[in-house]
C-alpha positions as CSV (number, residue, x, y, z in Angstrom):
1,M,-2.2,-15.8,-19.5
2,E,-3.0,-16.9,-23.1
3,N,-0.9,-19.6,-24.8
4,I,0.0,-19.3,-28.6
5,E,0.1,-22.7,-30.4
6,I,2.2,-23.4,-33.5
7,D,0.3,-22.9,-36.8
8,A,-2.5,-21.1,-34.9
9,A,-3.7,-17.5,-34.5
10,L,-4.8,-15.9,-31.2
11,K,-6.9,-12.7,-31.0
12,F,-6.4,-10.6,-28.0
13,D,-8.1,-7.3,-26.9
14,F,-5.8,-4.9,-25.0
15,F,-7.8,-2.0,-23.7
16,G,-9.9,-1.8,-26.9
17,K,-7.0,-2.4,-29.3
18,E,-7.2,-5.8,-31.0
19,Y,-4.1,-7.8,-31.6
20,I,-3.7,-11.0,-33.7
21,F,-0.7,-13.3,-32.9
22,E,0.1,-15.9,-35.5
23,R,2.7,-18.6,-34.8
24,L,4.3,-19.0,-38.2
25,N,6.8,-21.6,-37.1
26,P,8.6,-22.7,-33.9
27,F,10.8,-19.6,-34.0
28,T,8.6,-16.8,-35.4
29,V,5.4,-14.9,-34.4
30,K,3.6,-12.4,-36.6
31,I,1.9,-9.6,-34.6
32,T,-0.9,-7.7,-36.3
33,T,-2.9,-4.7,-35.0
34,G,-4.9,-2.6,-37.5
35,A,-2.8,-2.1,-40.6
36,S,0.5,-2.6,-38.6
37,H,2.5,-5.9,-38.8
38,T,5.5,-6.9,-36.7
39,I,7.6,-10.1,-36.8
40,A,9.0,-11.3,-33.4
41,G,11.6,-14.0,-33.0
42,L,10.9,-16.2,-30.0
43,S,11.1,-20.0,-29.5
44,G,9.6,-22.5,-27.1
45,S,6.3,-22.3,-25.4
46,L,4.8,-18.9,-26.0
47,S,2.2,-17.0,-24.0
48,L,0.7,-13.5,-23.5
49,E,1.0,-11.9,-20.1
50,M,-0.1,-8.5,-18.7
51,K,1.9,-6.9,-15.9
52,K,1.5,-3.8,-13.8
53,D,4.4,-1.4,-13.5
54,F,5.1,2.1,-12.2
55,Y,5.4,5.1,-14.5
56,D,8.9,5.9,-15.8
57,R,9.1,9.2,-13.9
58,S,8.2,10.6,-10.5
59,Y,4.6,11.3,-9.5
60,L,3.5,14.8,-8.4
61,I,0.3,14.3,-6.4
62,K,-1.9,17.3,-5.4
63,F,-4.3,17.3,-2.5
64,K,-7.5,19.1,-3.5
65,D,-8.0,20.9,-0.2
66,G,-4.5,20.6,1.4
67,I,-3.8,18.8,4.6
68,Q,-3.4,20.7,7.9
69,L,-1.2,19.2,10.6
70,S,-1.1,20.7,14.0
71,Q,2.2,20.7,15.9
72,K,3.7,17.3,16.7
73,S,0.9,15.4,15.0
74,Q,0.5,12.8,12.2
75,I,-2.1,11.5,9.8
76,K,-2.2,8.2,7.8
77,F,-4.2,6.9,4.9
78,F,-4.1,4.9,1.7
79,L,-3.2,6.9,-1.4
80,K,-4.0,5.8,-5.0
81,L,-0.9,5.6,-7.2
82,P,-1.5,5.2,-11.0
83,L,0.2,2.2,-12.7
84,V,1.0,1.3,-16.3
85,T,-0.4,-1.9,-17.7
86,K,2.1,-3.7,-20.0
87,L,1.4,-6.5,-22.5
88,F,4.3,-9.0,-23.0
89,L,4.9,-11.9,-25.4
90,K,6.7,-14.4,-23.2
91,S,8.9,-17.5,-23.8
92,N,10.4,-19.1,-20.7
93,E,12.7,-16.5,-19.2
94,K,12.6,-14.2,-22.3
95,S,9.9,-11.7,-23.1
96,I,9.1,-8.8,-25.6
97,E,7.0,-5.9,-24.6
98,V,4.2,-5.6,-27.2
99,D,2.2,-2.6,-25.9
100,R,1.5,-0.6,-22.8
101,H,-1.7,1.2,-21.5
102,V,-1.2,4.6,-19.9
103,E,-4.3,6.0,-18.2
104,Y,-2.8,9.2,-16.7
105,R,-1.4,11.6,-19.4
106,R,-1.2,14.8,-17.4
107,N,2.2,16.1,-16.5
108,A,3.6,18.6,-14.0
109,W,7.0,20.4,-13.8
110,H,8.7,20.1,-10.4
111,G,11.6,22.2,-9.5
112,E,13.5,25.1,-11.0
113,V,12.9,26.0,-14.7
114,H,16.4,25.1,-15.8
115,R,16.9,21.9,-13.7
116,G,13.6,20.6,-12.7
117,V,12.0,17.3,-13.6
118,L,8.8,16.4,-15.5
119,C,6.4,14.3,-13.4
120,V,3.2,12.4,-13.8
121,Y,0.4,14.6,-12.4
122,A,-2.5,13.1,-10.4
123,D,-5.1,14.5,-8.1
124,A,-5.0,12.7,-4.7
125,E,-7.5,9.9,-4.1
126,I,-7.4,8.8,-0.5
127,K,-9.2,6.7,2.1
128,F,-8.5,6.4,5.8
129,D,-8.2,3.1,7.8
130,L,-9.0,0.5,5.2
131,P,-7.8,-0.2,1.6
132,F,-10.2,0.6,-1.2
133,E,-10.8,-1.1,-4.5
134,T,-8.8,0.1,-7.5
135,Q,-6.9,-1.3,-10.5
136,D,-3.9,0.8,-9.5
137,A,-1.6,0.6,-6.4
138,L,-2.3,1.8,-2.9
139,V,0.5,3.6,-1.0
140,P,0.3,3.2,2.8
141,L,1.2,6.8,3.5
142,R,1.9,8.6,6.8
143,I,2.4,12.4,7.0
144,L,4.1,13.7,10.2
145,N,4.7,17.2,11.6
146,K,7.3,17.0,14.3
147,G,7.6,20.8,14.6
148,D,6.1,23.3,17.0
149,V,3.8,25.1,14.5
150,T,0.9,24.0,12.3
151,R,2.0,23.0,8.8
152,E,0.0,22.5,5.6
153,I,0.9,20.2,2.8
154,K,-0.7,20.6,-0.6
155,K,1.3,18.4,-2.9
156,I,3.9,15.7,-2.7
157,V,6.4,14.0,-5.0
158,I,6.9,10.3,-4.9
159,D,9.8,8.6,-6.8
160,P,8.9,5.1,-8.1
161,E,12.6,4.1,-8.1
162,N,12.1,3.8,-4.3
163,L,8.9,1.8,-4.5
164,S,8.3,-1.9,-4.4
165,L,5.0,-3.4,-5.6
166,F,3.1,-6.2,-3.8
167,K,0.1,-8.1,-4.9
168,G,-2.3,-9.1,-2.1
169,D,-5.7,-10.9,-2.1
170,N,-7.2,-7.5,-1.6
171,G,-5.3,-5.5,-4.2
172,L,-1.9,-4.0,-5.1
173,F,0.2,-2.2,-2.5
174,T,3.5,-0.4,-2.3
175,N,6.0,-0.3,0.5
176,K,5.2,2.2,3.3
177,V,6.0,5.9,2.7
178,Y,6.5,8.5,5.5
179,I,6.5,12.2,4.8
180,Y,8.1,14.5,7.4
181,V,6.9,18.1,6.8
182,L,9.7,20.6,7.5
183,S,8.0,23.7,6.1
184,S,5.2,24.7,3.7
185,D,7.4,23.8,0.7
186,E,9.9,21.4,2.1
187,F,9.7,17.8,3.4
188,N,11.6,14.6,3.9
189,I,10.2,11.4,2.3
190,E,11.2,8.1,3.8
191,Y,10.6,4.9,1.9
192,G,10.1,1.9,4.1
193,T,11.1,-1.7,3.4
194,K,7.7,-3.4,4.1
195,T,4.1,-2.9,3.0
196,T,1.1,-2.5,5.2
197,T,-0.3,-5.2,7.4
198,K,-3.7,-4.5,5.8
199,A,-2.5,-6.3,2.7
200,I,-3.7,-9.9,2.7
201,N,-1.1,-12.5,1.8
202,P,1.1,-10.1,-0.1
203,H,3.9,-11.3,-2.5
204,P,6.3,-9.0,-4.4
205,L,5.7,-8.2,-8.1
206,I,8.4,-5.5,-8.2
207,D,11.1,-5.9,-5.5
208,R,13.7,-3.2,-5.0
209,K,15.4,-5.4,-2.4
210,M,15.6,-2.5,0.0
211,S,17.2,-3.7,3.3
212,V,17.2,-0.2,4.9
213,T,14.9,2.8,4.6
214,R,15.7,5.5,2.0
215,T,15.2,9.2,2.8
216,V,14.8,11.9,0.1
217,L,14.7,15.7,0.8
218,T,12.2,17.4,-1.5
219,R,11.6,21.2,-2.0
220,F,9.1,23.1,-4.0
221,D,10.3,26.2,-5.7
222,R,9.5,29.3,-3.6
223,Y,8.1,31.0,-6.6
224,G,5.6,28.2,-7.2
225,I,7.2,26.6,-10.1
226,A,5.7,23.2,-9.6
227,R,3.0,23.7,-12.1
228,E,0.6,21.3,-13.8
229,L,0.9,21.2,-17.6
230,G,-1.8,20.4,-20.1
231,L,-4.6,21.3,-17.7
């Protein structure tokens, strides 16, 4: 957190983009980046703050080799989930979003052509047993096959509206997510209320205040219309 004093200027580098914040008077701040200038009205003690947030739309995550689950089996691991980094100009309880850094710009279309949704596309990065170091979030994910035949899962869709974000001493974590495979292109996703016990001293950054689990049925189009765009 960087404080901005009256009659002073503060330079701040945000992912290679330089900003200059000038406190013109107790109520006005001039924000300059390159040839662009913006005037913001905020009073009181001012500071800059960076926050992590989920993307504004669902994630479509593809497993490189697919995951095979034998009948009545399960597998669990930590899955990397991309986050957005936002820069805020903050005054007490008020704030203005100055900029945001988006690392993942690949998209995927999920669902039927005329009523599907555009998702953020990412290749799956996973690790079993223990969390791994990343600037993004880790999803404690468990995939279950309760059926009597072997199932394969190649891609999943995760809705950030059902995710909370926790900051621990060892990284950022979401609440637990459970995927129940029903067929090769259909599964239930259950969003838990708590994060993993592997998170050390976690405290909520984004709290959906979920008191009960939420379950979402997801289907992939039988003609394969869950395609990656811009590849």
